[in-house]
C-alpha positions as a printed NumPy array, in Angstrom:
array([[ 12.492, -18.781,  -4.   ],
       [ 13.406, -22.085,  -5.634],
       [  9.81 , -22.778,  -6.649],
       [  9.57 , -19.386,  -8.316],
       [ 12.786, -19.563, -10.336],
       [ 10.746, -20.556, -13.388],
       [  9.031, -17.17 , -13.234],
       [ 12.302, -15.613, -14.32 ],
       [ 14.346, -18.287, -16.116],
       [ 13.579, -20.768, -18.845],
       [ 15.368, -24.101, -19.252],
       [ 18.307, -22.38 , -20.957],
       [ 18.65 , -20.063, -17.916],
       [ 17.523, -17.17 , -20.097],
       [ 15.689, -14.499, -18.122],
       [ 12.012, -14.254, -19.071],
       [  8.906, -12.869, -17.39 ],
       [  5.967, -15.066, -16.607],
       [  3.24 , -12.766, -15.29 ],
       [  1.187, -15.546, -13.755],
       [  4.101, -16.991, -11.768],
       [  5.222, -13.554, -10.591],
       [  1.665, -12.798,  -9.47 ],
       [  1.497, -16.172,  -7.685],
       [  4.732, -15.38 ,  -5.86 ],
       [  3.446, -11.954,  -4.805],
       [  0.107, -13.358,  -3.619],
       [  1.987, -16.041,  -1.693],
       [  3.557, -13.197,   0.335],
       [  0.134, -12.013,   1.546],
       [ -0.109, -12.419,   5.316],
       [ -2.98 , -12.92 ,   7.74 ],
       [ -2.751,  -9.307,   8.993],
       [ -3.872,  -8.193,   5.527],
       [ -0.632,  -6.803,   4.149],
       [  2.329,  -8.222,   2.27 ],
       [  5.854,  -8.965,   3.381],
       [  8.29 , -10.773,   1.123],
       [ 10.001, -12.403,   4.134],
       [  6.56 , -13.94 ,   4.854],
       [  6.575, -13.101,   8.56 ],
       [  4.271, -10.716,  10.417],
       [  3.854,  -7.863,  10.751],
       [  3.385,  -6.894,   7.134],
       [  5.303,  -4.015,   5.677],
       [  3.452,  -0.936,   4.459],
       [  6.06 ,  -0.391,   1.752],
       [  5.936,  -3.983,   0.558],
       [  2.144,  -3.98 ,   0.655],
       [  2.087,  -0.948,  -1.644],
       [  4.743,  -2.476,  -3.918],
       [  2.851,  -5.765,  -4.139],
       [ -0.412,  -4.053,  -5.103],
       [  1.345,  -1.731,  -7.571],
       [  3.289,  -4.589,  -9.178],
       [  0.155,  -6.69 ,  -9.589],
       [ -1.557,  -3.739, -11.257],
       [  1.418,  -3.189, -13.586],
       [  1.25 ,  -6.882, -14.489],
       [ -2.439,  -6.484, -15.277],
       [ -3.441,  -8.863, -12.481],
       [ -6.279,  -8.042, -10.087],
       [ -5.303,  -8.195,  -6.416],
       [ -7.039, -11.181,  -4.818],
       [ -6.936,  -9.67 ,  -1.351],
       [ -8.395,  -6.187,  -1.822],
       [-10.592,  -6.313,   1.277],
       [ -7.866,  -7.569,   3.616],
       [ -5.351,  -5.039,   2.243],
       [ -7.884,  -2.278,   2.931],
       [ -8.334,  -3.611,   6.471],
       [ -4.547,  -3.706,   6.918],
       [ -4.317,   0.026,   6.178],
       [ -7.351,   0.842,   8.333],
       [ -5.694,  -0.973,  11.224],
       [ -2.455,   0.916,  10.6  ],
       [ -4.48 ,   4.129,  10.786],
       [ -6.3  ,   3.04 ,  13.967],
       [ -2.968,   2.2  ,  15.625],
       [ -1.628,   5.656,  14.735],
       [  0.965,   4.359,  12.298],
       [ -0.041,   6.723,   9.496],
       [  1.84 ,   9.511,  11.197],
       [  4.237,  10.779,   8.537],
       [  4.119,  11.736,   4.88 ],
       [  5.693,   8.498,   3.676],
       [  3.208,   6.214,   5.447],
       [  0.327,   8.422,   4.287],
       [  1.674,   8.204,   0.732],
       [  1.869,   4.399,   0.902],
       [ -1.648,   4.031,   2.306],
       [ -3.318,   6.457,  -0.088],
       [ -1.456,   5.164,  -3.141],
       [ -2.344,   1.573,  -2.244],
       [ -6.001,   2.583,  -1.961],
       [ -5.754,   4.423,  -5.28 ],
       [ -4.29 ,   1.354,  -6.992],
       [ -7.105,  -0.762,  -5.552],
       [ -9.725,   1.768,  -6.719],
       [-10.835,   2.556,  -3.152],
       [-11.723,   5.902,  -1.58 ],
       [ -9.176,   7.309,   0.867],
       [-11.707,   9.067,   3.083],
       [-11.627,   6.126,   5.491],
       [ -8.4  ,   7.334,   7.102],
       [ -9.33 ,   9.435,  10.091],
       [ -5.848,  10.577,  11.097],
       [ -4.686,  11.822,   7.712],
       [ -6.813,  14.963,   7.88 ],
       [ -5.295,  15.922,  11.238],
       [ -1.751,  15.417,   9.966],
       [ -2.438,  17.529,   6.87 ],
       [ -3.799,  20.298,   9.082],
       [ -0.614,  20.21 ,  11.167],
       [  1.548,  20.334,   8.027],
       [ -0.47 ,  23.183,   6.54 ],
       [ -0.394,  25.047,   9.847],
       [  3.37 ,  24.616,  10.098],
       [  4.155,  25.624,   6.527],
       [  1.328,  28.03 ,   5.787],
       [ -0.335,  29.319,   8.972],
       [ -2.409,  31.868,   7.037],
       [ -3.828,  29.101,   4.845],
       [ -5.131,  27.208,   7.876],
       [ -6.952,  30.305,   9.115],
       [ -8.462,  30.699,   5.662],
       [ -9.604,  27.051,   5.598],
       [-11.143,  27.324,   9.05 ],
       [-13.052,  30.465,   8.02 ],
       [-14.449,  28.676,   4.959],
       [-15.558,  25.679,   7.062],
       [-17.431,  27.912,   9.562]])
């Protein structure tokens, strides 16, 4: 973090924000598996990947690694790691922040059907009737 201290402090040790240096620090945490992890070791963290993309957007900086981040989430989906509401939230919100369509996630639909069936069994029957 020593090299990034100047992103937050000026020579008088006054706290300031330097968007470019903050963005450089975040991008430096991008890993070869496509996600981000601030400890800079694999595997990437879904939470930290979302936070990195969201922070860059809030800073007004375009994510340099859009394609690899998308592949990171697709791989998480293929491995079955998008298996709870929180991981689904992180994946879909990351895609939203990147301006990508979330239809690529094959397992999300199945999980939503299970949730709907558990909470509202009549609703699932209604949805199945509409589909047929």
